[in-house]
N, C-alpha and C positions, 0 to 999 in steps of 0.2 A: 105092655106091646099090645096093639086094638088088634081084633079080630077081623081076620078079611072078612070082606063082603065077597060073597058068591051069586048072590042071583040078581037080575033087574030091580025087582023087587026093592031088595035091601038097597040097594044104590038107593033108588029113586025114593025111599024114606027117608035116607041119611041127608038126600038135597032139599029136601024138603024140610026136614028138621031144622040143618043147615038158616035155610032162608027164614025163616022162623024168629029164629036166635038173633040174626045179623039184620033184620028188619031196622031200618034206621039209624042203622050202625054206621054207614057211608054213606055218601055225597050220591046226588042220584045219578052225578056226571059218571063216578065210579060205577054204580050198579047199570047204568046203560052200556057202559063199556066191557064191561065183565057178559052182560046179555050178548052185543055185538060180537063178542071174540068167542062167547060159544056157538051163538048160530052159526057163524062161519066154519068153524071146528067140526061141528056133526053136518054140513053142506059137506063139506071138505072127505070127513068119514063117511057120506052115502053115497059119495060121488065116487070113492076110491075104494069102494068096500072092506071098510075096514069099522069094527068095532068100536066105540065111540066111550062107550063105561062097561066096565074097562076098562082104560085105554093101554095097552101095553107099549113096553119102551119103543119098541119096533112099528109101532103105530106114530108116535109121536115124533122120533127119529123122521118118518116119513112124512110126515106132518112139517115139520121144522123146514127140512129140505124143500118141499113144495113150495113154502110161502117166501125160501130163500129165490127160487127162481123167478116168483110172481111180483114184487115190488121192490122197485129201484131204490137202491141205495137216497138218491137226490128225489124220492118223492118222501121221504119220512119228514125231513127238515123238524126232527124230534118231535112232531106229533105224526101218529099213526092215520092216514084214513077210513072212515068208519065206514064200513057197507052200509049200513041205512041213509047216507048222502049227507048225514046231520057234521056242523061243525063240534068238533072236539070240542 
């Protein structure tokens, strides 16, 4: 079992380590999609006074509920729109 991360610095260090190890492992489109999704989640957390990392189960449920209210099913058509306006 992995030890729990307790500080923002520990979380940031682990994320940076993962990014170094993952560099080149994903397509540029996947990396862009992850950055885009992270940006959207981060902005939502700030706007709704939630802690992004580590995100609690309650935060994730609230985020999913909020997103389900903002995206119409017919908008998806199999590929979600990108926040940066680029075609996926």
